[in-house]
N, C-alpha and C positions, 0 to 999 in steps of 0.2 A: 056434622053431627054423626054420632055413631049409629050404626044400623041395628045392632043387637042391643035391645033395651032391657034385657034380663039382668037384674042386679043380684049378686050373691049377697047373703045376709051380712050384717056387720060382723066383723071379727077383729081380733088383735092382729097386728102385723107380725110377719115372720122376722127373724133376725136379719135376713138379707134385705127385706123391705125397709127395716129400721135403718140399717147401714146406708142404704141408697138415699133415703130421705135426709139423713144427717150429713151426707156428703154433698148434697145439692147446694149451689150458690144462690139460695133464696133467703129472704129475710125471715127471721123469727119475730114473734111479737112478745115483748117483755112486759109483764104486769108488775107494777110496784104500787105502793100505797102512798098517796099524797099526804100532806100534813093534816088534812081533815079526815083522813081514813078512807077516802074514795080511791078506786082503782085508777091508775094511770097506765095506758097502753102505749108502748113505744116500739115501732118497727126497728129492728137492729140486726146487724150481721152477727153470726155466731160461729164458733168452732166447737166440736165435740172431741175431747181428748181425755183418755183415761178415766172415763165416767164423770167428767165435769164439762159443763158448758162454759165457754169463755167468750166474753164480749168486751169490746173496747169503746170508750166514749170520752168526750171531753169532760174534764173534772167539774166544769161549771153546769153541766146539764142537770135538769130537774130530776130525772130518774136516778142519777148518781147520788144526788142529795137525799132522795127518798130512801135509797138502800142504805146509805150511811146512817140514817135515822132509824129505819126499820128494815131489817134484812130479809123479811118475808117477800118472796117473789114467785112468779109463775112465768112459764114460757110456753108458747104454742108455735109449732112448725107444721104447716099444712100445705098440701097441693091438691088441686082439683083438675079433673079431666074435663073435656068439652061436654056440653049438654047432649043428652041422648034425645031421640025423637019423642020419647015419652016424658021428657022433662026432668030426668034424673041428672045429677052431677056427681059421678063417682069421685071419691077422695081418699086420701091417706093423711093421717095426722098423728102428731106426738104432742102430748100435753104433760108438762111437768110442774112440780112445785117443790120449793125447798127454801133454804136460807142462802143468801148471796153474801160474798165477801167482796169488798171494794178496796183495791190497793192502787197506788200510783203505778203507772206503766212507765217507770223511769227510763228503761232502756228501749222502750217502744217495741219490745219483742212481740207482744200480742197484737198491737196495732198492725205491725208489718205482716204477721201471719194471716190476720183477717183480710187485709187488703189483697194479699196475694191469692187467697182463696176466691175472692169475689171479682178481682180484676186481674186477668192473666197476662203473662208476657211482659213486654216492655212498658205497656201502659200501667201495669201494676207496680213495677219497680219505680216508675216516675211518680206515681201517686204516693207511694211510701216515702219517697224523698221529699215531696211537697208537704207531707204531714209531719215530718221530723221537727222536733223542737217544741211542739205544742204540748200544753199540759194535759196529759191523758190519764185515764183510769182504766184498769182492767177489772171486769166484773167476773167473778167465778161463782157459778151456781151448780152445786152438787145436788142432784134431784133426791128428794126423800120419797117422792111419789112419781112414777113414770108410767103414763097410760098411753096406749096406742090403739087406734081404731082405723078401720078402712071399710069402704063400701065400693065394691069392684064390679065391673061388667063381667058377665059370665064369658068364659072362653069357649 
């Protein structure tokens, strides 16, 4: 547990904090709308390139069908630090919403890039080979709204 329990007020993240969070190999949580209009939340690997979030998934997955039917989507990326003695849990988060485009990942370019972000070295290369030939989709989400917040321990 942290010993200094003083939290700074909530604030937006700096550009450096945003870049750090977007480069971490942690899952995002993708929100889609199911056929009845209810939210469906799916943990998913992501890449941030040129102002767009890219995700790869099997073409048969429910969230892929959701987006093909209704492209409205949200994405949340968050990390928490350990609990302080006073019971706080400092965090950083990015929450976006926008319209997603789903396309076949025919050359498996995005799947390979995602695998190599999350699984490094030889293990990543092997995993990319094992995934080859599967029917994959790439999801591209360009945020229309991009919110960041964080609650930090005082330094």
